[in-house]
N, C-alpha and C positions, 0 to 999 in steps of 0.2 A: 802383427803390424810393424812396418820397418819404422825407422827414426823419422824419415821425411813425411810419411804418411800421419805419424803421430804429431809432428809439428804442424803440418796443416790443418789437422782437426784442431788442435788445441788454439792455433792462431785464429782460425774461423770462429770458433766457439767463444773465445774471449772477446774477439772484436764485436760479435753479435751482441754478447751480453753489455759491453760497455755502451753500444748504442742504444739498446733498450733502456739502460738505466738514464741515458742521456736524454732520451726522448721523454721519460718520464720523472724527471728531476723535479719538476713542479708538483706532481702528486706525491712523490716520496718524500719531500721536504716540507710537510705540513706542521712538523714541531721541530724544536732545535735538536732535540736528541736524534730523531729520525734523519734529518738533514746531516748530522755528523756521522751517522752511521753510514748513510747513502754515499757520502762524499769518501769516506774510508774504503768502501766496497768498490766504488768507481776507481780509486787511486790503485788499488791491488789488481783489479781485473786490467786496468790499462798497463800497468807494468809488467805483468803476466803476458799480456799480449805482445808487448814489445820485445819482451826476452824471447818468447817464441817465434816472433817473427825475424829477430836478429839471428837467431838458431837456424831458422828455416833458410835464411840467406847463405849462411855460412856452410852449410852442409849441402847447398846446391839445388834447393827446392825452389819451386816457383810458386807464385799467388796471381791469380787472375791471368795466368800464362805469361807473366814476367818474372825473371829472376831478380830485377832491381826493385820491383814494386814493394818487396817485403820490407827493405831498409827503410823506404820513405814512409810506409805506413807505421814502421816502428818508431820512427821520430815524431810522427803524429801522435801516436799513442803516448809517448812521454810527455809531449806538450799538454795533451788533454788530462792525462794523470796529474800533472803539476797544477793546472788550472782548477782541477776538481778539487784541490785542497783549499782553495781560497772561498772564504766565507763571506758572501757578499749580501746576506739576507738583510733587508731593510736599508741598504745603503744605496745612495744615489750614484749610479755608475755611468749614466749616458750624459748627465750634464744639461739635459733638456727638462723644461718643466712638464710635470704631469699634466695630461689635460683634465683629469677628473678633478685634481686639485685646483686647477684654473677655474673650472666651472663652479666648484664650491666657494672659492674666494669671491667670484664675480656675483653669485648670488647672494653672498652675506654683505658685499659692498651695496648691491641694489636695495637688500632690505634696510640697511643703515640709512641709505639716502631717503629711501621712502618713509621711514619713521621721522626723520627730520623736518 
């Protein structure tokens, strides 16, 4: 297998692996330890994908029929790899109220009012 073929296979495999972990992150992060391991694996896979995509671009290979797509995907992989290191478990990141919490508070308030 030549270098371009190897880089295309490595790029495709690592991108697919990162996508599968990204989709499964909720299931894979049931405990703090598994979340940390999953984040580390995701970061390694994303940076490996970025390196292989940059390498693919510089040796003249193409992905999805485009020679410039490899660089764009490499930058996206770096961004996702960096974001995978952020631990957001249990933190409010949207700044919006949780509908379940609102219903619970409303129910508690109604129970207090009915007891008075």
